[in-house]
PyMOL Python script that loads the backbone (N, CA, C, O; Angstrom):
from pymol import cmd

cmd.read_pdbstr("""\
ATOM      1  N   UNK A   1      83.659  90.668  76.429  1.00  0.00           N
ATOM      2  CA  UNK A   1      83.239  90.243  75.006  1.00  0.00           C
ATOM      3  C   UNK A   1      81.711  90.666  74.769  1.00  0.00           C
ATOM      4  O   UNK A   1      80.700  90.199  75.294  1.00  0.00           O
ATOM      5  N   UNK A   2      81.832  91.607  73.897  1.00  0.00           N
ATOM      6  CA  UNK A   2      80.424  92.085  73.470  1.00  0.00           C
ATOM      7  C   UNK A   2      79.408  91.080  72.951  1.00  0.00           C
ATOM      8  O   UNK A   2      79.802  89.914  72.938  1.00  0.00           O
ATOM      9  N   UNK A   3      78.158  91.321  72.516  1.00  0.00           N
ATOM     10  CA  UNK A   3      77.202  90.254  72.024  1.00  0.00           C
ATOM     11  C   UNK A   3      77.597  90.003  70.658  1.00  0.00           C
ATOM     12  O   UNK A   3      77.432  88.864  70.221  1.00  0.00           O
ATOM     13  N   UNK A   4      78.135  90.968  69.857  1.00  0.00           N
ATOM     14  CA  UNK A   4      78.495  90.649  68.428  1.00  0.00           C
ATOM     15  C   UNK A   4      79.705  89.654  68.462  1.00  0.00           C
ATOM     16  O   UNK A   4      79.727  88.736  67.642  1.00  0.00           O
ATOM     17  N   UNK A   5      80.593  89.783  69.270  1.00  0.00           N
ATOM     18  CA  UNK A   5      81.745  88.836  69.504  1.00  0.00           C
ATOM     19  C   UNK A   5      81.115  87.524  69.900  1.00  0.00           C
ATOM     20  O   UNK A   5      81.460  86.538  69.249  1.00  0.00           O
ATOM     21  N   UNK A   6      80.336  87.387  70.768  1.00  0.00           N
ATOM     22  CA  UNK A   6      79.910  86.125  71.317  1.00  0.00           C
ATOM     23  C   UNK A   6      78.887  85.346  70.136  1.00  0.00           C
ATOM     24  O   UNK A   6      78.786  84.122  70.053  1.00  0.00           O
ATOM     25  N   UNK A   7      78.209  86.264  69.309  1.00  0.00           N
ATOM     26  CA  UNK A   7      77.755  85.718  68.253  1.00  0.00           C
ATOM     27  C   UNK A   7      78.414  85.188  67.181  1.00  0.00           C
ATOM     28  O   UNK A   7      77.996  84.227  66.534  1.00  0.00           O
ATOM     29  N   UNK A   8      79.639  85.900  66.926  1.00  0.00           N
ATOM     30  CA  UNK A   8      80.784  85.344  66.096  1.00  0.00           C
ATOM     31  C   UNK A   8      81.293  84.172  66.596  1.00  0.00           C
ATOM     32  O   UNK A   8      81.585  83.322  65.755  1.00  0.00           O
ATOM     33  N   UNK A   9      81.486  83.897  67.825  1.00  0.00           N
ATOM     34  CA  UNK A   9      82.097  82.739  68.405  1.00  0.00           C
ATOM     35  C   UNK A   9      80.941  81.698  68.304  1.00  0.00           C
ATOM     36  O   UNK A   9      81.349  80.596  67.938  1.00  0.00           O
ATOM     37  N   UNK A  10      79.835  81.758  68.496  1.00  0.00           N
ATOM     38  CA  UNK A  10      78.765  80.721  68.174  1.00  0.00           C
ATOM     39  C   UNK A  10      78.727  80.456  66.887  1.00  0.00           C
ATOM     40  O   UNK A  10      78.559  79.260  66.649  1.00  0.00           O
ATOM     41  N   UNK A  11      78.844  81.290  65.778  1.00  0.00           N
ATOM     42  CA  UNK A  11      78.708  80.865  64.328  1.00  0.00           C
ATOM     43  C   UNK A  11      80.034  80.158  64.231  1.00  0.00           C
ATOM     44  O   UNK A  11      79.947  79.091  63.621  1.00  0.00           O
ATOM     45  N   UNK A  12      81.283  80.473  64.682  1.00  0.00           N
ATOM     46  CA  UNK A  12      82.483  79.644  64.312  1.00  0.00           C
ATOM     47  C   UNK A  12      82.574  78.277  65.060  1.00  0.00           C
ATOM     48  O   UNK A  12      83.250  77.381  64.554  1.00  0.00           O
ATOM     49  N   UNK A  13      81.986  78.097  66.132  1.00  0.00           N
ATOM     50  CA  UNK A  13      81.686  76.821  66.821  1.00  0.00           C
ATOM     51  C   UNK A  13      80.767  76.046  65.984  1.00  0.00           C
ATOM     52  O   UNK A  13      80.928  74.837  65.818  1.00  0.00           O
ATOM     53  N   UNK A  14      79.832  76.689  65.463  1.00  0.00           N
ATOM     54  CA  UNK A  14      78.837  75.779  64.509  1.00  0.00           C
ATOM     55  C   UNK A  14      79.468  75.395  63.129  1.00  0.00           C
ATOM     56  O   UNK A  14      78.817  74.678  62.370  1.00  0.00           O
ATOM     57  N   UNK A  15      80.619  75.813  62.803  1.00  0.00           N
ATOM     58  CA  UNK A  15      81.342  75.356  61.706  1.00  0.00           C
ATOM     59  C   UNK A  15      82.228  74.254  61.868  1.00  0.00           C
ATOM     60  O   UNK A  15      82.774  73.712  60.907  1.00  0.00           O
ATOM     61  N   UNK A  16      82.396  73.892  63.092  1.00  0.00           N
ATOM     62  CA  UNK A  16      83.229  72.689  63.530  1.00  0.00           C
ATOM     63  C   UNK A  16      82.105  71.478  63.416  1.00  0.00           C
ATOM     64  O   UNK A  16      80.897  71.561  63.643  1.00  0.00           O
ATOM     65  N   UNK A  17      82.870  70.337  62.997  1.00  0.00           N
ATOM     66  CA  UNK A  17      81.987  69.106  63.048  1.00  0.00           C
ATOM     67  C   UNK A  17      81.724  68.784  64.658  1.00  0.00           C
ATOM     68  O   UNK A  17      82.368  69.144  65.644  1.00  0.00           O
ATOM     69  N   UNK A  18      80.694  68.080  64.558  1.00  0.00           N
ATOM     70  CA  UNK A  18      80.158  67.677  65.880  1.00  0.00           C
ATOM     71  C   UNK A  18      81.127  67.049  66.849  1.00  0.00           C
ATOM     72  O   UNK A  18      81.005  67.195  68.065  1.00  0.00           O
ATOM     73  N   UNK A  19      82.189  66.276  66.233  1.00  0.00           N
ATOM     74  CA  UNK A  19      83.252  65.585  67.073  1.00  0.00           C
ATOM     75  C   UNK A  19      84.090  66.793  67.296  1.00  0.00           C
ATOM     76  O   UNK A  19      84.304  67.044  68.482  1.00  0.00           O
ATOM     77  N   UNK A  20      84.585  67.556  66.459  1.00  0.00           N
ATOM     78  CA  UNK A  20      85.494  68.574  66.772  1.00  0.00           C
ATOM     79  C   UNK A  20      84.861  69.622  68.041  1.00  0.00           C
ATOM     80  O   UNK A  20      85.521  69.932  69.032  1.00  0.00           O
ATOM     81  N   UNK A  21      83.637  70.022  67.808  1.00  0.00           N
ATOM     82  CA  UNK A  21      83.182  70.640  68.735  1.00  0.00           C
ATOM     83  C   UNK A  21      83.086  70.078  70.143  1.00  0.00           C
ATOM     84  O   UNK A  21      83.345  70.773  71.125  1.00  0.00           O
ATOM     85  N   UNK A  22      82.716  68.830  70.221  1.00  0.00           N
ATOM     86  CA  UNK A  22      82.652  68.119  71.528  1.00  0.00           C
ATOM     87  C   UNK A  22      84.196  67.848  72.057  1.00  0.00           C
ATOM     88  O   UNK A  22      84.404  68.106  73.242  1.00  0.00           O
ATOM     89  N   UNK A  23      85.021  67.471  71.458  1.00  0.00           N
ATOM     90  CA  UNK A  23      86.379  67.387  71.773  1.00  0.00           C
ATOM     91  C   UNK A  23      86.933  68.684  72.490  1.00  0.00           C
ATOM     92  O   UNK A  23      87.307  68.815  73.655  1.00  0.00           O
ATOM     93  N   UNK A  24      86.879  69.592  71.476  1.00  0.00           N
ATOM     94  CA  UNK A  24      87.481  70.840  72.025  1.00  0.00           C
ATOM     95  C   UNK A  24      86.882  71.512  73.122  1.00  0.00           C
ATOM     96  O   UNK A  24      87.625  72.180  73.842  1.00  0.00           O
ATOM     97  N   UNK A  25      85.589  71.449  73.395  1.00  0.00           N
ATOM     98  CA  UNK A  25      84.854  71.842  74.475  1.00  0.00           C
ATOM     99  C   UNK A  25      85.352  71.099  75.722  1.00  0.00           C
ATOM    100  O   UNK A  25      85.575  71.704  76.770  1.00  0.00           O
ATOM    101  N   UNK A  26      85.527  69.732  75.586  1.00  0.00           N
ATOM    102  CA  UNK A  26      85.897  68.991  76.619  1.00  0.00           C
ATOM    103  C   UNK A  26      87.425  69.217  76.917  1.00  0.00           C
ATOM    104  O   UNK A  26      87.747  68.960  78.077  1.00  0.00           O
ATOM    105  N   UNK A  27      88.245  69.575  76.227  1.00  0.00           N
ATOM    106  CA  UNK A  27      89.593  70.069  76.332  1.00  0.00           C
ATOM    107  C   UNK A  27      89.408  71.121  77.125  1.00  0.00           C
ATOM    108  O   UNK A  27      89.773  71.097  78.300  1.00  0.00           O
ATOM    109  N   UNK A  28      88.799  72.200  76.554  1.00  0.00           N
ATOM    110  CA  UNK A  28      88.823  73.640  77.138  1.00  0.00           C
ATOM    111  C   UNK A  28      88.345  73.536  78.730  1.00  0.00           C
ATOM    112  O   UNK A  28      88.801  74.215  79.651  1.00  0.00           O
ATOM    113  N   UNK A  29      87.266  72.471  78.825  1.00  0.00           N
ATOM    114  CA  UNK A  29      86.938  72.292  80.195  1.00  0.00           C
ATOM    115  C   UNK A  29      88.034  71.671  81.165  1.00  0.00           C
ATOM    116  O   UNK A  29      87.864  71.560  82.379  1.00  0.00           O
ATOM    117  N   UNK A  30      89.009  71.336  80.582  1.00  0.00           N
ATOM    118  CA  UNK A  30      90.033  70.873  81.405  1.00  0.00           C
ATOM    119  C   UNK A  30      90.170  69.274  81.528  1.00  0.00           C
ATOM    120  O   UNK A  30      90.877  68.796  82.415  1.00  0.00           O
ATOM    121  N   UNK A  31      89.537  68.531  80.693  1.00  0.00           N
ATOM    122  CA  UNK A  31      89.895  67.131  80.458  1.00  0.00           C
ATOM    123  C   UNK A  31      91.231  67.000  79.676  1.00  0.00           C
ATOM    124  O   UNK A  31      91.702  67.866  78.939  1.00  0.00           O
ATOM    125  N   UNK A  32      91.800  65.710  79.967  1.00  0.00           N
ATOM    126  CA  UNK A  32      93.087  65.505  79.301  1.00  0.00           C
ATOM    127  C   UNK A  32      92.688  64.861  77.999  1.00  0.00           C
ATOM    128  O   UNK A  32      91.537  64.479  77.785  1.00  0.00           O
ATOM    129  N   UNK A  33      93.705  64.751  77.111  1.00  0.00           N
ATOM    130  CA  UNK A  33      93.759  64.086  75.888  1.00  0.00           C
ATOM    131  C   UNK A  33      93.348  62.658  76.101  1.00  0.00           C
ATOM    132  O   UNK A  33      92.525  62.075  75.395  1.00  0.00           O
ATOM    133  N   UNK A  34      93.961  62.155  77.095  1.00  0.00           N
ATOM    134  CA  UNK A  34      93.731  60.718  77.489  1.00  0.00           C
ATOM    135  C   UNK A  34      92.282  60.444  77.919  1.00  0.00           C
ATOM    136  O   UNK A  34      91.594  59.581  77.373  1.00  0.00           O
ATOM    137  N   UNK A  35      91.794  61.332  79.067  1.00  0.00           N
ATOM    138  CA  UNK A  35      90.411  61.044  79.235  1.00  0.00           C
ATOM    139  C   UNK A  35      89.431  61.247  78.092  1.00  0.00           C
ATOM    140  O   UNK A  35      88.391  60.591  78.031  1.00  0.00           O
ATOM    141  N   UNK A  36      89.742  62.085  77.262  1.00  0.00           N
ATOM    142  CA  UNK A  36      88.903  62.365  76.099  1.00  0.00           C
ATOM    143  C   UNK A  36      88.902  61.039  75.264  1.00  0.00           C
ATOM    144  O   UNK A  36      87.903  60.426  74.887  1.00  0.00           O
ATOM    145  N   UNK A  37      90.246  60.707  75.043  1.00  0.00           N
ATOM    146  CA  UNK A  37      90.421  59.525  74.078  1.00  0.00           C
ATOM    147  C   UNK A  37      89.658  58.320  74.572  1.00  0.00           C
ATOM    148  O   UNK A  37      88.992  57.661  73.773  1.00  0.00           O
ATOM    149  N   UNK A  38      89.721  58.006  75.827  1.00  0.00           N
ATOM    150  CA  UNK A  38      89.033  56.858  76.503  1.00  0.00           C
ATOM    151  C   UNK A  38      87.525  56.917  76.323  1.00  0.00           C
ATOM    152  O   UNK A  38      86.866  55.892  76.150  1.00  0.00           O
ATOM    153  N   UNK A  39      86.971  58.169  76.368  1.00  0.00           N
ATOM    154  CA  UNK A  39      85.594  58.366  76.230  1.00  0.00           C
ATOM    155  C   UNK A  39      85.195  57.945  74.918  1.00  0.00           C
ATOM    156  O   UNK A  39      84.184  57.261  74.758  1.00  0.00           O
ATOM    157  N   UNK A  40      85.946  58.320  73.949  1.00  0.00           N
ATOM    158  CA  UNK A  40      85.557  58.497  72.459  1.00  0.00           C
ATOM    159  C   UNK A  40      86.355  57.104  71.815  1.00  0.00           C
ATOM    160  O   UNK A  40      86.182  56.840  70.625  1.00  0.00           O
ATOM    161  N   UNK A  41      87.065  56.402  72.505  1.00  0.00           N
ATOM    162  CA  UNK A  41      87.612  55.243  72.114  1.00  0.00           C
ATOM    163  C   UNK A  41      88.696  55.638  70.951  1.00  0.00           C
ATOM    164  O   UNK A  41      88.832  54.907  69.970  1.00  0.00           O
ATOM    165  N   UNK A  42      89.285  56.566  71.080  1.00  0.00           N
ATOM    166  CA  UNK A  42      90.332  57.102  70.018  1.00  0.00           C
ATOM    167  C   UNK A  42      91.621  57.037  70.756  1.00  0.00           C
ATOM    168  O   UNK A  42      91.675  56.815  71.965  1.00  0.00           O
ATOM    169  N   UNK A  43      92.824  57.267  69.876  1.00  0.00           N
ATOM    170  CA  UNK A  43      94.032  57.642  70.589  1.00  0.00           C
ATOM    171  C   UNK A  43      94.290  58.889  71.029  1.00  0.00           C
ATOM    172  O   UNK A  43      93.582  59.793  70.584  1.00  0.00           O
ATOM    173  N   UNK A  44      95.239  59.172  71.889  1.00  0.00           N
ATOM    174  CA  UNK A  44      95.469  60.349  72.430  1.00  0.00           C
ATOM    175  C   UNK A  44      95.978  61.311  71.366  1.00  0.00           C
ATOM    176  O   UNK A  44      95.725  62.516  71.370  1.00  0.00           O
ATOM    177  N   UNK A  45      96.756  60.647  70.405  1.00  0.00           N
ATOM    178  CA  UNK A  45      97.276  61.515  69.321  1.00  0.00           C
ATOM    179  C   UNK A  45      96.167  61.994  68.431  1.00  0.00           C
ATOM    180  O   UNK A  45      96.174  63.131  67.960  1.00  0.00           O
ATOM    181  N   UNK A  46      95.099  61.018  68.175  1.00  0.00           N
ATOM    182  CA  UNK A  46      94.037  61.504  67.360  1.00  0.00           C
ATOM    183  C   UNK A  46      93.195  62.685  68.078  1.00  0.00           C
ATOM    184  O   UNK A  46      92.606  63.527  67.399  1.00  0.00           O
ATOM    185  N   UNK A  47      93.177  62.696  69.389  1.00  0.00           N
ATOM    186  CA  UNK A  47      92.492  63.756  69.924  1.00  0.00           C
ATOM    187  C   UNK A  47      93.259  64.947  69.837  1.00  0.00           C
ATOM    188  O   UNK A  47      92.686  66.007  69.586  1.00  0.00           O
ATOM    189  N   UNK A  48      94.555  64.899  70.025  1.00  0.00           N
ATOM    190  CA  UNK A  48      95.377  66.050  69.635  1.00  0.00           C
ATOM    191  C   UNK A  48      95.264  66.603  68.207  1.00  0.00           C
ATOM    192  O   UNK A  48      95.290  67.808  67.956  1.00  0.00           O
ATOM    193  N   UNK A  49      95.139  65.646  67.306  1.00  0.00           N
ATOM    194  CA  UNK A  49      94.812  66.256  66.015  1.00  0.00           C
ATOM    195  C   UNK A  49      93.615  66.907  65.832  1.00  0.00           C
ATOM    196  O   UNK A  49      93.567  67.960  65.196  1.00  0.00           O
ATOM    197  N   UNK A  50      92.571  66.356  66.356  1.00  0.00           N
ATOM    198  CA  UNK A  50      91.073  66.872  66.385  1.00  0.00           C
ATOM    199  C   UNK A  50      91.091  68.417  66.968  1.00  0.00           C
ATOM    200  O   UNK A  50      90.510  69.372  66.454  1.00  0.00           O
ATOM    201  N   UNK A  51      91.881  68.431  68.137  1.00  0.00           N
ATOM    202  CA  UNK A  51      91.902  69.788  68.738  1.00  0.00           C
ATOM    203  C   UNK A  51      92.869  70.784  67.807  1.00  0.00           C
ATOM    204  O   UNK A  51      92.516  71.950  67.635  1.00  0.00           O
ATOM    205  N   UNK A  52      93.895  70.362  67.315  1.00  0.00           N
ATOM    206  CA  UNK A  52      94.635  71.298  66.338  1.00  0.00           C
ATOM    207  C   UNK A  52      93.840  71.672  65.162  1.00  0.00           C
ATOM    208  O   UNK A  52      93.750  72.782  64.639  1.00  0.00           O
ATOM    209  N   UNK A  53      93.263  70.534  64.821  1.00  0.00           N
ATOM    210  CA  UNK A  53      92.347  71.070  63.528  1.00  0.00           C
ATOM    211  C   UNK A  53      91.223  72.082  63.865  1.00  0.00           C
ATOM    212  O   UNK A  53      91.061  73.093  63.182  1.00  0.00           O
ATOM    213  N   UNK A  54      90.569  71.827  64.774  1.00  0.00           N
ATOM    214  CA  UNK A  54      89.421  72.822  65.608  1.00  0.00           C
ATOM    215  C   UNK A  54      90.048  74.069  65.715  1.00  0.00           C
ATOM    216  O   UNK A  54      89.497  75.002  65.130  1.00  0.00           O
ATOM    217  N   UNK A  55      91.162  74.308  66.385  1.00  0.00           N
ATOM    218  CA  UNK A  55      91.792  75.543  66.814  1.00  0.00           C
ATOM    219  C   UNK A  55      92.226  76.136  65.517  1.00  0.00           C
ATOM    220  O   UNK A  55      92.135  77.352  65.346  1.00  0.00           O
ATOM    221  N   UNK A  56      92.699  75.334  64.581  1.00  0.00           N
ATOM    222  CA  UNK A  56      93.251  76.038  63.383  1.00  0.00           C
ATOM    223  C   UNK A  56      92.133  76.553  62.666  1.00  0.00           C
ATOM    224  O   UNK A  56      92.291  77.671  62.174  1.00  0.00           O
ATOM    225  N   UNK A  57      90.841  75.885  62.468  1.00  0.00           N
ATOM    226  CA  UNK A  57      89.701  76.497  61.881  1.00  0.00           C
ATOM    227  C   UNK A  57      89.210  77.731  62.435  1.00  0.00           C
ATOM    228  O   UNK A  57      88.803  78.690  61.780  1.00  0.00           O
ATOM    229  N   UNK A  58      89.282  77.634  63.787  1.00  0.00           N
ATOM    230  CA  UNK A  58      88.773  78.953  64.685  1.00  0.00           C
ATOM    231  C   UNK A  58      89.666  79.956  64.324  1.00  0.00           C
ATOM    232  O   UNK A  58      89.136  81.041  64.085  1.00  0.00           O
ATOM    233  N   UNK A  59      90.933  79.890  64.214  1.00  0.00           N
ATOM    234  CA  UNK A  59      92.088  80.949  64.001  1.00  0.00           C
ATOM    235  C   UNK A  59      91.780  81.484  62.556  1.00  0.00           C
ATOM    236  O   UNK A  59      91.800  82.698  62.352  1.00  0.00           O
ATOM    237  N   UNK A  60      91.481  80.549  61.501  1.00  0.00           N
ATOM    238  CA  UNK A  60      91.025  81.063  60.232  1.00  0.00           C
ATOM    239  C   UNK A  60      89.938  81.867  60.194  1.00  0.00           C
ATOM    240  O   UNK A  60      89.902  82.863  59.471  1.00  0.00           O
ATOM    241  N   UNK A  61      88.959  81.503  60.969  1.00  0.00           N
ATOM    242  CA  UNK A  61      87.525  82.287  61.025  1.00  0.00           C
ATOM    243  C   UNK A  61      87.718  83.553  61.604  1.00  0.00           C
ATOM    244  O   UNK A  61      87.049  84.513  61.224  1.00  0.00           O
ATOM    245  N   UNK A  62      88.635  83.657  62.558  1.00  0.00           N
ATOM    246  CA  UNK A  62      88.891  84.952  63.266  1.00  0.00           C
ATOM    247  C   UNK A  62      90.136  85.853  62.850  1.00  0.00           C
ATOM    248  O   UNK A  62      90.425  86.985  63.235  1.00  0.00           O
ATOM    249  N   UNK A  63      90.778  85.026  61.960  1.00  0.00           N
ATOM    250  CA  UNK A  63      91.852  85.785  61.125  1.00  0.00           C
ATOM    251  C   UNK A  63      93.126  86.011  62.281  1.00  0.00           C
ATOM    252  O   UNK A  63      93.836  87.013  62.194  1.00  0.00           O
ATOM    253  N   UNK A  64      93.312  85.144  63.198  1.00  0.00           N
ATOM    254  CA  UNK A  64      94.420  85.026  64.113  1.00  0.00           C
ATOM    255  C   UNK A  64      95.461  84.560  63.687  1.00  0.00           C
ATOM    256  O   UNK A  64      96.434  84.439  64.431  1.00  0.00           O
TER     257      UNK A  64
END
""", "prot")
cmd.dss("prot")
cmd.show_as("cartoon", "prot")
cmd.util.cbc("prot")
cmd.orient("prot")
């Protein structure tokens, strides 16, 4: 990944809401939906929705 791609990624991550960013980063780091849900006092289903929304937004930004 070159520097321009990294800057694009940072810009894309900054377009996510703080909650989307935190949840997505925890999920990417290997935490389960159950573990994240417990930390944020949400349901596993809601964590899945947040991840899906964040991934969809990132995909739109990168035209994937």
